mmCIF file as gemmi writes it, N, C-alpha and C atoms, coordinates in Angstrom:
data_model
loop_
_atom_site.group_PDB
_atom_site.id
_atom_site.type_symbol
_atom_site.label_atom_id
_atom_site.label_alt_id
_atom_site.label_comp_id
_atom_site.label_asym_id
_atom_site.label_entity_id
_atom_site.label_seq_id
_atom_site.pdbx_PDB_ins_code
_atom_site.Cartn_x
_atom_site.Cartn_y
_atom_site.Cartn_z
_atom_site.occupancy
_atom_site.B_iso_or_equiv
_atom_site.pdbx_formal_charge
_atom_site.auth_seq_id
_atom_site.auth_asym_id
_atom_site.pdbx_PDB_model_num
ATOM 1 N N . MET Axp A 1 ? -3.613 25.52 38.894 1 0 ? 1 A 1
ATOM 2 C CA . MET Axp A 1 ? -4.643 25.326 40.047 1 0 ? 1 A 1
ATOM 3 C C . MET Axp A 1 ? -6.208 24.541 39.629 1 0 ? 1 A 1
ATOM 4 N N . ALA Axp A 2 ? -6.531 23.896 40.364 1 0 ? 2 A 1
ATOM 5 C CA . ALA Axp A 2 ? -7.379 22.817 39.607 1 0 ? 2 A 1
ATOM 6 C C . ALA Axp A 2 ? -8.418 23.906 39.7 1 0 ? 2 A 1
ATOM 7 N N . THR Axp A 3 ? -9.686 23.011 39.25 1 0 ? 3 A 1
ATOM 8 C CA . THR Axp A 3 ? -11.142 23.744 39.416 1 0 ? 3 A 1
ATOM 9 C C . THR Axp A 3 ? -12.014 22.813 39.614 1 0 ? 3 A 1
ATOM 10 N N . ILE Axp A 4 ? -13.158 22.534 40.021 1 0 ? 4 A 1
ATOM 11 C CA . ILE Axp A 4 ? -13.969 22.04 40.142 1 0 ? 4 A 1
ATOM 12 C C . ILE Axp A 4 ? -14.691 21.029 39.24 1 0 ? 4 A 1
ATOM 13 N N . GLU Axp A 5 ? -14.367 21.724 38.493 1 0 ? 5 A 1
ATOM 14 C CA . GLU Axp A 5 ? -14.618 21.295 37.067 1 0 ? 5 A 1
ATOM 15 C C . GLU Axp A 5 ? -14.105 19.109 36.613 1 0 ? 5 A 1
ATOM 16 N N . GLN Axp A 6 ? -12.807 19.943 37.073 1 0 ? 6 A 1
ATOM 17 C CA . GLN Axp A 6 ? -11.757 18.804 36.77 1 0 ? 6 A 1
ATOM 18 C C . GLN Axp A 6 ? -11.893 17.355 37.742 1 0 ? 6 A 1
ATOM 19 N N . THR Axp A 7 ? -13.064 17.62 38.802 1 0 ? 7 A 1
ATOM 20 C CA . THR Axp A 7 ? -13.084 16.739 39.634 1 0 ? 7 A 1
ATOM 21 C C . THR Axp A 7 ? -14.578 16.134 40.057 1 0 ? 7 A 1
ATOM 22 N N . THR Axp A 8 ? -15.042 16.675 38.693 1 0 ? 8 A 1
ATOM 23 C CA . THR Axp A 8 ? -16.96 16.45 38.883 1 0 ? 8 A 1
ATOM 24 C C . THR Axp A 8 ? -17.533 15.65 38.008 1 0 ? 8 A 1
ATOM 25 N N . SER Axp A 9 ? -16.752 16.829 36.525 1 0 ? 9 A 1
ATOM 26 C CA . SER Axp A 9 ? -17.688 16.601 35.213 1 0 ? 9 A 1
ATOM 27 C C . SER Axp A 9 ? -17.361 15.275 34.685 1 0 ? 9 A 1
ATOM 28 N N . ILE Axp A 10 ? -16.522 14.94 34.921 1 0 ? 10 A 1
ATOM 29 C CA . ILE Axp A 10 ? -16.106 13.657 33.943 1 0 ? 10 A 1
ATOM 30 C C . ILE Axp A 10 ? -17.257 12.155 34.453 1 0 ? 10 A 1
ATOM 31 N N . ARG Axp A 11 ? -17.801 12.294 35.605 1 0 ? 11 A 1
ATOM 32 C CA . ARG Axp A 11 ? -19.043 11.309 35.616 1 0 ? 11 A 1
ATOM 33 C C . ARG Axp A 11 ? -20.315 11.657 35.111 1 0 ? 11 A 1
ATOM 34 N N . PHE Axp A 12 ? -20.711 13.749 35.436 1 0 ? 12 A 1
ATOM 35 C CA . PHE Axp A 12 ? -22.021 13.419 34.927 1 0 ? 12 A 1
ATOM 36 C C . PHE Axp A 12 ? -21.898 13.76 33.219 1 0 ? 12 A 1
ATOM 37 N N . LEU Axp A 13 ? -20.539 13.585 32.725 1 0 ? 13 A 1
ATOM 38 C CA . LEU Axp A 13 ? -20.985 13.705 30.971 1 0 ? 13 A 1
ATOM 39 C C . LEU Axp A 13 ? -20.531 12.463 30.607 1 0 ? 13 A 1
ATOM 40 N N . LYS Axp A 14 ? -20.343 11.442 31.647 1 0 ? 14 A 1
ATOM 41 C CA . LYS Axp A 14 ? -20.112 9.863 31.064 1 0 ? 14 A 1
ATOM 42 C C . LYS Axp A 14 ? -22.196 9.556 31.34 1 0 ? 14 A 1
ATOM 43 N N . LEU Axp A 15 ? -22.526 10.147 32.371 1 0 ? 15 A 1
ATOM 44 C CA . LEU Axp A 15 ? -23.745 9.657 32.559 1 0 ? 15 A 1
ATOM 45 C C . LEU Axp A 15 ? -24.766 10.372 31.407 1 0 ? 15 A 1
ATOM 46 N N . TRP Axp A 16 ? -24.535 11.49 31.037 1 0 ? 16 A 1
ATOM 47 C CA . TRP Axp A 16 ? -25.462 12.077 30.112 1 0 ? 16 A 1
ATOM 48 C C . TRP Axp A 16 ? -25.258 11.625 28.838 1 0 ? 16 A 1
ATOM 49 N N . GLU Axp A 17 ? -24.045 11.418 28.502 1 0 ? 17 A 1
ATOM 50 C CA . GLU Axp A 17 ? -23.571 10.191 27.329 1 0 ? 17 A 1
ATOM 51 C C . GLU Axp A 17 ? -24.923 9.05 27.022 1 0 ? 17 A 1
ATOM 52 N N . ARG Axp A 18 ? -24.992 8.811 28.564 1 0 ? 18 A 1
ATOM 53 C CA . ARG Axp A 18 ? -25.277 6.923 28.428 1 0 ? 18 A 1
ATOM 54 C C . ARG Axp A 18 ? -27.048 7.573 28.373 1 0 ? 18 A 1
ATOM 55 N N . LEU Axp A 19 ? -27.38 8.623 28.857 1 0 ? 19 A 1
ATOM 56 C CA . LEU Axp A 19 ? -28.713 9.239 29.165 1 0 ? 19 A 1
ATOM 57 C C . LEU Axp A 19 ? -29.378 9.108 26.945 1 0 ? 19 A 1
ATOM 58 N N . GLY Axp A 20 ? -28.285 9.18 26.438 1 0 ? 20 A 1
ATOM 59 C CA . GLY Axp A 20 ? -28.089 9.482 25.013 1 0 ? 20 A 1
ATOM 60 C C . GLY Axp A 20 ? -28.1 11.484 24.539 1 0 ? 20 A 1
ATOM 61 N N . CYS Axp A 21 ? -28.158 11.982 25.866 1 0 ? 21 A 1
ATOM 62 C CA . CYS Axp A 21 ? -27.991 13.367 25.175 1 0 ? 21 A 1
ATOM 63 C C . CYS Axp A 21 ? -27.07 13.97 24.718 1 0 ? 21 A 1
ATOM 64 N N . GLN Axp A 22 ? -27.16 15.327 23.606 1 0 ? 22 A 1
ATOM 65 C CA . GLN Axp A 22 ? -26.333 16.143 22.66 1 0 ? 22 A 1
ATOM 66 C C . GLN Axp A 22 ? -25.568 16.667 23.404 1 0 ? 22 A 1
ATOM 67 N N . LYS Axp A 23 ? -23.989 16.076 22.886 1 0 ? 23 A 1
ATOM 68 C CA . LYS Axp A 23 ? -22.631 17.274 23.458 1 0 ? 23 A 1
ATOM 69 C C . LYS Axp A 23 ? -23.037 18.308 23.012 1 0 ? 23 A 1
ATOM 70 N N . ILE Axp A 24 ? -23.017 19.605 23.288 1 0 ? 24 A 1
ATOM 71 C CA . ILE Axp A 24 ? -22.846 20.885 23.233 1 0 ? 24 A 1
ATOM 72 C C . ILE Axp A 24 ? -21.446 21.302 23.729 1 0 ? 24 A 1
ATOM 73 N N . SER Axp A 25 ? -20.8 22.677 23.14 1 0 ? 25 A 1
ATOM 74 C CA . SER Axp A 25 ? -20.127 23.398 23.161 1 0 ? 25 A 1
ATOM 75 C C . SER Axp A 25 ? -19.617 24.335 23.968 1 0 ? 25 A 1
ATOM 76 N N . GLY Axp A 26 ? -20.387 24.196 24.743 1 0 ? 26 A 1
ATOM 77 C CA . GLY Axp A 26 ? -20.724 24.772 26.195 1 0 ? 26 A 1
ATOM 78 C C . GLY Axp A 26 ? -21.942 25.733 26.657 1 0 ? 26 A 1
ATOM 79 N N . LEU Axp A 27 ? -22.048 26.086 27.929 1 0 ? 27 A 1
ATOM 80 C CA . LEU Axp A 27 ? -23.75 26.061 28.765 1 0 ? 27 A 1
ATOM 81 C C . LEU Axp A 27 ? -23.839 27.682 28.154 1 0 ? 27 A 1
ATOM 82 N N . ASN Axp A 28 ? -22.518 28.557 27.684 1 0 ? 28 A 1
ATOM 83 C CA . ASN Axp A 28 ? -22.005 30.159 27.995 1 0 ? 28 A 1
ATOM 84 C C . ASN Axp A 28 ? -22.519 30.315 26.102 1 0 ? 28 A 1
ATOM 85 N N . CYS Axp A 29 ? -23.026 29.311 25.166 1 0 ? 29 A 1
ATOM 86 C CA . CYS Axp A 29 ? -22.853 29.214 23.666 1 0 ? 29 A 1
ATOM 87 C C . CYS Axp A 29 ? -23.983 30.366 23.023 1 0 ? 29 A 1
ATOM 88 N N . GLY Axp A 30 ? -25.159 29.745 24.272 1 0 ? 30 A 1
ATOM 89 C CA . GLY Axp A 30 ? -26.031 29.974 23.751 1 0 ? 30 A 1
ATOM 90 C C . GLY Axp A 30 ? -27.214 29.07 23.267 1 0 ? 30 A 1
ATOM 91 N N . THR Axp A 31 ? -26.609 27.939 22.939 1 0 ? 31 A 1
ATOM 92 C CA . THR Axp A 31 ? -27.631 26.738 22.64 1 0 ? 31 A 1
ATOM 93 C C . THR Axp A 31 ? -27.276 26.206 24.408 1 0 ? 31 A 1
ATOM 94 N N . LEU Axp A 32 ? -29.198 25.815 24.475 1 0 ? 32 A 1
ATOM 95 C CA . LEU Axp A 32 ? -29.143 25.663 25.957 1 0 ? 32 A 1
ATOM 96 C C . LEU Axp A 32 ? -29.515 23.625 26.14 1 0 ? 32 A 1
ATOM 97 N N . ILE Axp A 33 ? -29.791 23.056 24.737 1 0 ? 33 A 1
ATOM 98 C CA . ILE Axp A 33 ? -30.498 21.902 24.759 1 0 ? 33 A 1
ATOM 99 C C . ILE Axp A 33 ? -29.093 20.872 24.504 1 0 ? 33 A 1
ATOM 100 N N . GLY Axp A 34 ? -28.705 20.061 24.994 1 0 ? 34 A 1
ATOM 101 C CA . GLY Axp A 34 ? -27.854 19.44 25.717 1 0 ? 34 A 1
ATOM 102 C C . GLY Axp A 34 ? -26.828 19.208 26.743 1 0 ? 34 A 1
ATOM 103 N N . TYR Axp A 35 ? -25.748 18.631 26.315 1 0 ? 35 A 1
ATOM 104 C CA . TYR Axp A 35 ? -25.012 18.807 27.712 1 0 ? 35 A 1
ATOM 105 C C . TYR Axp A 35 ? -23.2 19.205 27.606 1 0 ? 35 A 1
ATOM 106 N N . ALA Axp A 36 ? -22.61 19.808 28.728 1 0 ? 36 A 1
ATOM 107 C CA . ALA Axp A 36 ? -21.606 20.34 28.359 1 0 ? 36 A 1
ATOM 108 C C . ALA Axp A 36 ? -21.182 20.469 29.375 1 0 ? 36 A 1
ATOM 109 N N . THR Axp A 37 ? -19.863 20.832 30.113 1 0 ? 37 A 1
ATOM 110 C CA . THR Axp A 37 ? -19.208 21.285 31.367 1 0 ? 37 A 1
ATOM 111 C C . THR Axp A 37 ? -19.459 22.354 31.579 1 0 ? 37 A 1
ATOM 112 N N . ILE Axp A 38 ? -19.489 22.331 33.035 1 0 ? 38 A 1
ATOM 113 C CA . ILE Axp A 38 ? -19.749 23.761 33.338 1 0 ? 38 A 1
ATOM 114 C C . ILE Axp A 38 ? -18.096 24.133 33.928 1 0 ? 38 A 1
ATOM 115 N N . ALA Axp A 39 ? -18.05 25.289 33.001 1 0 ? 39 A 1
ATOM 116 C CA . ALA Axp A 39 ? -16.618 25.906 33.826 1 0 ? 39 A 1
ATOM 117 C C . ALA Axp A 39 ? -17.028 26.799 34.754 1 0 ? 39 A 1
ATOM 118 N N . LEU Axp A 40 ? -16.509 26.677 35.475 1 0 ? 40 A 1
ATOM 119 C CA . LEU Axp A 40 ? -16.719 26.989 37.481 1 0 ? 40 A 1
ATOM 120 C C . LEU Axp A 40 ? -14.606 28.32 36.83 1 0 ? 40 A 1
ATOM 121 N N . THR Axp A 41 ? -14.291 27.692 36.085 1 0 ? 41 A 1
ATOM 122 C CA . THR Axp A 41 ? -12.799 28.946 36.139 1 0 ? 41 A 1
ATOM 123 C C . THR Axp A 41 ? -12.507 29.144 34.835 1 0 ? 41 A 1
ATOM 124 N N . ILE Axp A 42 ? -12.549 30.069 34.369 1 0 ? 42 A 1
ATOM 125 C CA . ILE Axp A 42 ? -12.065 30.635 33.483 1 0 ? 42 A 1
ATOM 126 C C . ILE Axp A 42 ? -10.541 31.018 33.025 1 0 ? 42 A 1
ATOM 127 N N . ASN Axp A 43 ? -10.247 31.553 33.731 1 0 ? 43 A 1
ATOM 128 C CA . ASN Axp A 43 ? -9.01 32.439 34.461 1 0 ? 43 A 1
ATOM 129 C C . ASN Axp A 43 ? -8.525 32.184 35.795 1 0 ? 43 A 1
ATOM 130 N N . PRO Axp A 44 ? -7.451 31.245 35.675 1 0 ? 44 A 1
ATOM 131 C CA . PRO Axp A 44 ? -7.196 30.135 37.194 1 0 ? 44 A 1
ATOM 132 C C . PRO Axp A 44 ? -6.537 31.809 37.54 1 0 ? 44 A 1
ATOM 133 N N . ASP Axp A 45 ? -5.451 32.609 36.371 1 0 ? 45 A 1
ATOM 134 C CA . ASP Axp A 45 ? -4.881 33.631 37.536 1 0 ? 45 A 1
ATOM 135 C C . ASP Axp A 45 ? -5.468 34.28 38.179 1 0 ? 45 A 1
ATOM 136 N N . LEU Axp A 46 ? -6.786 35.05 37.55 1 0 ? 46 A 1
ATOM 137 C CA . LEU Axp A 46 ? -7.481 35.835 38.508 1 0 ? 46 A 1
ATOM 138 C C . LEU Axp A 46 ? -9.356 35.43 38.881 1 0 ? 46 A 1
ATOM 139 N N . VAL Axp A 47 ? -9.28 33.992 38.729 1 0 ? 47 A 1
ATOM 140 C CA . VAL Axp A 47 ? -9.89 33.052 39.215 1 0 ? 47 A 1
ATOM 141 C C . VAL Axp A 47 ? -11.322 34.058 38.652 1 0 ? 47 A 1
ATOM 142 N N . THR Axp A 48 ? -11.41 34.279 37.532 1 0 ? 48 A 1
ATOM 143 C CA . THR Axp A 48 ? -12.686 34.719 37.114 1 0 ? 48 A 1
ATOM 144 C C . THR Axp A 48 ? -13.308 34.094 35.444 1 0 ? 48 A 1
ATOM 145 N N . ARG Axp A 49 ? -14.544 34.459 35.357 1 0 ? 49 A 1
ATOM 146 C CA . ARG Axp A 49 ? -15.443 33.453 34.071 1 0 ? 49 A 1
ATOM 147 C C . ARG Axp A 49 ? -16.003 34.834 33.374 1 0 ? 49 A 1
ATOM 148 N N . SER Axp A 50 ? -16.162 34.511 32.229 1 0 ? 50 A 1
ATOM 149 C CA . SER Axp A 50 ? -17.133 35.188 30.998 1 0 ? 50 A 1
ATOM 150 C C . SER Axp A 50 ? -18.722 35.312 31.362 1 0 ? 50 A 1
ATOM 151 N N . SER Axp A 51 ? -18.973 36.911 31.865 1 0 ? 51 A 1
ATOM 152 C CA . SER Axp A 51 ? -20.672 36.675 31.79 1 0 ? 51 A 1
ATOM 153 C C . SER Axp A 51 ? -21.671 36.603 30.938 1 0 ? 51 A 1
ATOM 154 N N . VAL Axp A 52 ? -22.824 36.298 31.35 1 0 ? 52 A 1
ATOM 155 C CA . VAL Axp A 52 ? -23.43 36.014 30.316 1 0 ? 52 A 1
ATOM 156 C C . VAL Axp A 52 ? -23.159 37.14 29.322 1 0 ? 52 A 1
ATOM 157 N N . GLU Axp A 53 ? -22.66 38.431 29.377 1 0 ? 53 A 1
ATOM 158 C CA . GLU Axp A 53 ? -22.829 39.277 28.257 1 0 ? 53 A 1
ATOM 159 C C . GLU Axp A 53 ? -21.872 38.763 27.158 1 0 ? 53 A 1
ATOM 160 N N . THR Axp A 54 ? -21.342 38.017 27.4 1 0 ? 54 A 1
ATOM 161 C CA . THR Axp A 54 ? -20.254 37.786 25.886 1 0 ? 54 A 1
ATOM 162 C C . THR Axp A 54 ? -20.751 36.588 25.253 1 0 ? 54 A 1
ATOM 163 N N . PRO Axp A 55 ? -21.269 35.668 25.543 1 0 ? 55 A 1
ATOM 164 C CA . PRO Axp A 55 ? -22.128 34.737 24.79 1 0 ? 55 A 1
ATOM 165 C C . PRO Axp A 55 ? -23.889 35.028 24.188 1 0 ? 55 A 1
ATOM 166 N N . LEU Axp A 56 ? -23.971 35.213 24.885 1 0 ? 56 A 1
ATOM 167 C CA . LEU Axp A 56 ? -26.105 35.678 24.806 1 0 ? 56 A 1
ATOM 168 C C . LEU Axp A 56 ? -26.061 36.414 24.39 1 0 ? 56 A 1
ATOM 169 N N . LEU Axp A 57 ? -25.749 38.236 24.562 1 0 ? 57 A 1
ATOM 170 C CA . LEU Axp A 57 ? -26.119 39.28 24.703 1 0 ? 57 A 1
ATOM 171 C C . LEU Axp A 57 ? -25.133 39.646 23.247 1 0 ? 57 A 1
ATOM 172 N N . GLN Axp A 58 ? -23.681 39.223 23.12 1 0 ? 58 A 1
ATOM 173 C CA . GLN Axp A 58 ? -22.998 39.771 21.941 1 0 ? 58 A 1
ATOM 174 C C . GLN Axp A 58 ? -23.809 38.432 20.833 1 0 ? 58 A 1
ATOM 175 N N . MET Axp A 59 ? -24.611 37.873 20.914 1 0 ? 59 A 1
ATOM 176 C CA . MET Axp A 59 ? -25.131 37.056 19.657 1 0 ? 59 A 1
ATOM 177 C C . MET Axp A 59 ? -26.82 37.884 19.166 1 0 ? 59 A 1
ATOM 178 N N . ALA Axp A 60 ? -27.365 37.931 20.483 1 0 ? 60 A 1
ATOM 179 C CA . ALA Axp A 60 ? -28.957 38.69 20.307 1 0 ? 60 A 1
ATOM 180 C C . ALA Axp A 60 ? -28.29 39.673 19.333 1 0 ? 60 A 1
ATOM 181 N N . LEU Axp A 61 ? -27.707 41.498 19.993 1 0 ? 61 A 1
ATOM 182 C CA . LEU Axp A 61 ? -26.882 42.191 18.969 1 0 ? 61 A 1
ATOM 183 C C . LEU Axp A 61 ? -26.797 42.317 18.345 1 0 ? 61 A 1
ATOM 184 N N . LYS Axp A 62 ? -25.895 40.887 17.486 1 0 ? 62 A 1
ATOM 185 C CA . LYS Axp A 62 ? -25.503 40.866 16.3 1 0 ? 62 A 1
ATOM 186 C C . LYS Axp A 62 ? -27.208 40.301 15.21 1 0 ? 62 A 1
ATOM 187 N N . GLN Axp A 63 ? -28.149 39.439 15.416 1 0 ? 63 A 1
ATOM 188 C CA . GLN Axp A 63 ? -28.843 38.529 15.502 1 0 ? 63 A 1
ATOM 189 C C . GLN Axp A 63 ? -30.295 39.308 14.914 1 0 ? 63 A 1
ATOM 190 N N . THR Axp A 64 ? -30.219 40.102 16.153 1 0 ? 64 A 1
ATOM 191 C CA . THR Axp A 64 ? -31.724 41.047 16.359 1 0 ? 64 A 1
ATOM 192 C C . THR Axp A 64 ? -31.745 42.37 16.033 1 0 ? 64 A 1
ATOM 193 N N . LYS Axp A 65 ? -32.98 43.192 16.371 1 0 ? 65 A 1
ATOM 194 C CA . LYS Axp A 65 ? -32.629 44.737 16.605 1 0 ? 65 A 1
ATOM 195 C C . LYS Axp A 65 ? -32.823 44.804 17.505 1 0 ? 65 A 1
ATOM 196 N N . LEU Axp A 66 ? -32.06 44.361 19.048 1 0 ? 66 A 1
ATOM 197 C CA . LEU Axp A 66 ? -32.057 44.525 20.153 1 0 ? 66 A 1
ATOM 198 C C . LEU Axp A 66 ? -31.341 45.752 20.304 1 0 ? 66 A 1
ATOM 199 N N . LYS Axp A 67 ? -32.071 46.827 20.937 1 0 ? 67 A 1
ATOM 200 C CA . LYS Axp A 67 ? -31.21 47.591 21.715 1 0 ? 67 A 1
ATOM 201 C C . LYS Axp A 67 ? -30.322 47.957 23.216 1 0 ? 67 A 1
ATOM 202 N N . VAL Axp A 68 ? -29.82 48.402 23.794 1 0 ? 68 A 1
ATOM 203 C CA . VAL Axp A 68 ? -28.756 48.229 24.785 1 0 ? 68 A 1
ATOM 204 C C . VAL Axp A 68 ? -28.386 49.588 25.615 1 0 ? 68 A 1
ATOM 205 N N . PHE Axp A 69 ? -29.367 50.402 25.822 1 0 ? 69 A 1
ATOM 206 C CA . PHE Axp A 69 ? -29.254 50.95 27.13 1 0 ? 69 A 1
ATOM 207 C C . PHE Axp A 69 ? -28.252 50.978 28.331 1 0 ? 69 A 1
ATOM 208 N N . GLU Axp A 70 ? -26.636 51.886 28.398 1 0 ? 70 A 1
ATOM 209 C CA . GLU Axp A 70 ? -26.051 51.619 29.63 1 0 ? 70 A 1
ATOM 210 C C . GLU Axp A 70 ? -26.477 52.331 30.623 1 0 ? 70 A 1
ATOM 211 N N . SER Axp A 71 ? -26.442 52.19 31.751 1 0 ? 71 A 1
ATOM 212 C CA . SER Axp A 71 ? -26.957 52.519 32.966 1 0 ? 71 A 1
ATOM 213 C C . SER Axp A 71 ? -28.326 53.474 32.988 1 0 ? 71 A 1
ATOM 214 N N . THR Axp A 72 ? -28.659 52.295 32.342 1 0 ? 72 A 1
ATOM 215 C CA . THR Axp A 72 ? -30.126 52.202 32.831 1 0 ? 72 A 1
ATOM 216 C C . THR Axp A 72 ? -30.949 50.848 33.37 1 0 ? 72 A 1
ATOM 217 N N . LEU Axp A 73 ? -31.858 51.278 34.069 1 0 ? 73 A 1
ATOM 218 C CA . LEU Axp A 73 ? -32.903 50.788 34.924 1 0 ? 73 A 1
ATOM 219 C C . LEU Axp A 73 ? -33.989 50.66 34.241 1 0 ? 73 A 1
ATOM 220 N N . ALA Axp A 74 ? -34.381 49.032 33.727 1 0 ? 74 A 1
ATOM 221 C CA . ALA Axp A 74 ? -36.131 49.086 33.095 1 0 ? 74 A 1
ATOM 222 C C . ALA Axp A 74 ? -37.258 49.217 33.538 1 0 ? 74 A 1
ATOM 223 N N . LYS Axp A 75 ? -38.01 49.684 34.311 1 0 ? 75 A 1
ATOM 224 C CA . LYS Axp A 75 ? -38.169 49.886 35.384 1 0 ? 75 A 1
ATOM 225 C C . LYS Axp A 75 ? -40.308 49.178 34.923 1 0 ? 75 A 1
ATOM 226 N N . LYS Axp A 76 ? -40.695 48.93 33.665 1 0 ? 76 A 1
ATOM 227 C CA . LYS Axp A 76 ? -41.944 48.813 33.582 1 0 ? 76 A 1
ATOM 228 C C . LYS Axp A 76 ? -42.078 48.764 31.933 1 0 ? 76 A 1
ATOM 229 N N . THR Axp A 77 ? -42.436 47.141 31.674 1 0 ? 77 A 1
ATOM 230 C CA . THR Axp A 77 ? -42.55 47.244 30.067 1 0 ? 77 A 1
ATOM 231 C C . THR Axp A 77 ? -44.028 47.644 29.256 1 0 ? 77 A 1
ATOM 232 N N . LEU Axp A 78 ? -44.292 48.576 28.355 1 0 ? 78 A 1
ATOM 233 C CA . LEU Axp A 78 ? -45.802 49.113 28.304 1 0 ? 78 A 1
ATOM 234 C C . LEU Axp A 78 ? -46.189 48.734 26.91 1 0 ? 78 A 1
ATOM 235 N N . PHE Axp A 79 ? -47.426 47.908 27.301 1 0 ? 79 A 1
ATOM 236 C CA . PHE Axp A 79 ? -48.095 47.024 26.302 1 0 ? 79 A 1
ATOM 237 C C . PHE Axp A 79 ? -49.783 48.408 25.323 1 0 ? 79 A 1
ATOM 238 N N . ASP Axp A 80 ? -49.203 47.584 24.065 1 0 ? 80 A 1
ATOM 239 C CA . ASP Axp A 80 ? -50.26 48.617 22.879 1 0 ? 80 A 1
ATOM 240 C C . ASP Axp A 80 ? -51.983 47.661 23.209 1 0 ? 80 A 1
ATOM 241 N N . GLU Axp A 81 ? -52.994 47.78 23.155 1 0 ? 81 A 1
ATOM 242 C CA . GLU Axp A 81 ? -54.544 47.452 22.616 1 0 ? 81 A 1
ATOM 243 C C . GLU Axp A 81 ? -54.579 46.127 22.627 1 0 ? 81 A 1
ATOM 244 N N . ASN Axp A 82 ? -53.052 45.475 21.797 1 0 ? 82 A 1
ATOM 245 C CA . ASN Axp A 82 ? -53.166 44.211 21.577 1 0 ? 82 A 1
ATOM 246 C C . ASN Axp A 82 ? -52.255 43.183 22.412 1 0 ? 82 A 1
ATOM 247 N N . ARG Axp A 83 ? -51.927 43.755 23.79 1 0 ? 83 A 1
ATOM 248 C CA . ARG Axp A 83 ? -51.102 43.112 24.32 1 0 ? 83 A 1
ATOM 249 C C . ARG Axp A 83 ? -49.557 42.997 23.204 1 0 ? 83 A 1
ATOM 250 N N . ARG Axp A 84 ? -49.083 43.862 23.007 1 0 ? 84 A 1
ATOM 251 C CA . ARG Axp A 84 ? -47.723 43.001 22.184 1 0 ? 84 A 1
ATOM 252 C C . ARG Axp A 84 ? -47.248 44.65 22.658 1 0 ? 84 A 1
ATOM 253 N N . ALA Axp A 85 ? -45.818 44.059 23.098 1 0 ? 85 A 1
ATOM 254 C CA . ALA Axp A 85 ? -44.966 45.458 24.081 1 0 ? 85 A 1
ATOM 255 C C . ALA Axp A 85 ? -44.799 46.53 23.009 1 0 ? 85 A 1
ATOM 256 N N . SER Axp A 86 ? -45.232 47.057 23.368 1 0 ? 86 A 1
ATOM 257 C CA . SER Axp A 86 ? -44.548 48.904 22.333 1 0 ? 86 A 1
ATOM 258 C C . SER Axp A 86 ? -43.516 50.471 23.103 1 0 ? 86 A 1
ATOM 259 N N . GLY Axp A 87 ? -43.401 49.184 24.425 1 0 ? 87 A 1
ATOM 260 C CA . GLY Axp A 87 ? -42.384 50.425 24.34 1 0 ? 87 A 1
ATOM 261 C C . GLY Axp A 87 ? -42.066 50.067 26.153 1 0 ? 87 A 1
ATOM 262 N N . VAL Axp A 88 ? -40.852 50.966 26.475 1 0 ? 88 A 1
ATOM 263 C CA . VAL Axp A 88 ? -39.954 50.33 28.592 1 0 ? 88 A 1
ATOM 264 C C . VAL Axp A 88 ? -40.307 51.661 29.049 1 0 ? 88 A 1
ATOM 265 N N . LEU Axp A 89 ? -40.435 51.408 30.2 1 0 ? 89 A 1
ATOM 266 C CA . LEU Axp A 89 ? -39.955 52.093 31.226 1 0 ? 89 A 1
ATOM 267 C C . LEU Axp A 89 ? -39.163 52.605 31.624 1 0 ? 89 A 1
ATOM 268 N N . VAL Axp A 90 ? -38.446 53.882 31.509 1 0 ? 90 A 1
ATOM 269 C CA . VAL Axp A 90 ? -36.863 53.583 32.087 1 0 ? 90 A 1
ATOM 270 C C . VAL Axp A 90 ? -36.61 54.51 33.474 1 0 ? 90 A 1
ATOM 271 N N . ALA Axp A 91 ? -35.14 54.179 34.198 1 0 ? 91 A 1
ATOM 272 C CA . ALA Axp A 91 ? -34.972 55.342 34.956 1 0 ? 91 A 1
ATOM 273 C C . ALA Axp A 91 ? -32.891 54.926 34.622 1 0 ? 91 A 1
ATOM 274 N N . ALA Axp A 92 ? -32.698 56.249 34.07 1 0 ? 92 A 1
ATOM 275 C CA . ALA Axp A 92 ? -31.632 56.379 33.49 1 0 ? 92 A 1
ATOM 276 C C . ALA Axp A 92 ? -30.731 57.171 34.696 1 0 ? 92 A 1
ATOM 277 N N . LYS Axp A 93 ? -29.65 57.786 34.641 1 0 ? 93 A 1
ATOM 278 C CA . LYS Axp A 93 ? -28.736 58.011 35.465 1 0 ? 93 A 1
ATOM 279 C C . LYS Axp A 93 ? -29.46 59.522 35.943 1 0 ? 93 A 1
ATOM 280 N N . VAL Axp A 94 ? -29.896 60.326 35.531 1 0 ? 94 A 1
ATOM 281 C CA . VAL Axp A 94 ? -30.485 61.843 35.82 1 0 ? 94 A 1
ATOM 282 C C . VAL Axp A 94 ? -32.28 62.149 35.459 1 0 ? 94 A 1
ATOM 283 N N . SER Axp A 95 ? -32.502 60.897 34.419 1 0 ? 95 A 1
ATOM 284 C CA . SER Axp A 95 ? -34.329 61.141 34.29 1 0 ? 95 A 1
ATOM 285 C C . SER Axp A 95 ? -34.712 60.244 34.452 1 0 ? 95 A 1
ATOM 286 N N . GLU Axp A 96 ? -36.294 59.991 34.252 1 0 ? 96 A 1
ATOM 287 C CA . GLU Axp A 96 ? -37.105 58.957 33.75 1 0 ? 96 A 1
ATOM 288 C C . GLU Axp A 96 ? -37.596 59.555 32.13 1 0 ? 96 A 1
ATOM 289 N N . ASN Axp A 97 ? -37.725 58.478 31.327 1 0 ? 97 A 1
ATOM 290 C CA . ASN Axp A 97 ? -37.969 58.002 30.01 1 0 ? 97 A 1
ATOM 291 C C . ASN Axp A 97 ? -38.725 57.053 29.089 1 0 ? 97 A 1
ATOM 292 N N . ILE Axp A 98 ? -39.23 57.227 28.555 1 0 ? 98 A 1
ATOM 293 C CA . ILE Axp A 98 ? -39.516 56.275 27.619 1 0 ? 98 A 1
ATOM 294 C C . ILE Axp A 98 ? -39.68 55.708 26.234 1 0 ? 98 A 1
ATOM 295 N N . HIS Axp A 99 ? -39.295 54.825 25.958 1 0 ? 99 A 1
ATOM 296 C CA . HIS Axp A 99 ? -38.487 54.605 24.797 1 0 ? 99 A 1
ATOM 297 C C . HIS Axp A 99 ? -39.79 53.373 24.129 1 0 ? 99 A 1
ATOM 298 N N . SER Axp A 100 ? -39.321 53.572 22.952 1 0 ? 100 A 1
ATOM 299 C CA . SER Axp A 100 ? -40.251 52.771 22.185 1 0 ? 100 A 1
ATOM 300 C C . SER Axp A 100 ? -39.479 52.586 20.63 1 0 ? 100 A 1
ATOM 301 N N . PRO Axp A 101 ? -39.944 51.538 20.082 1 0 ? 101 A 1
ATOM 302 C CA . PRO Axp A 101 ? -39.381 51.504 18.778 1 0 ? 101 A 1
ATOM 303 C C . PRO Axp A 101 ? -39.624 52.171 17.727 1 0 ? 101 A 1
């Protein structure tokens, strides 16, 4: 199965190279300064690609104190008197809670 990437990306890659831009390993790698091919089909059998969770969220979870609440909707960011984020009003499956560090 051919991908759109195979037919269009070569021209764009050459253009970015002539403009002096730096080539990066991909647009899902967490680094966005540079150019790369756009992966429109990762698994040609399933016709699927990885989500942003794979490269960006997983990297942030390893490198920061980021917490992930599954099946939860962030409704409002709460700020203190210094305009610093201090918590998040969330709606979970069955209740509404305030989470703060």
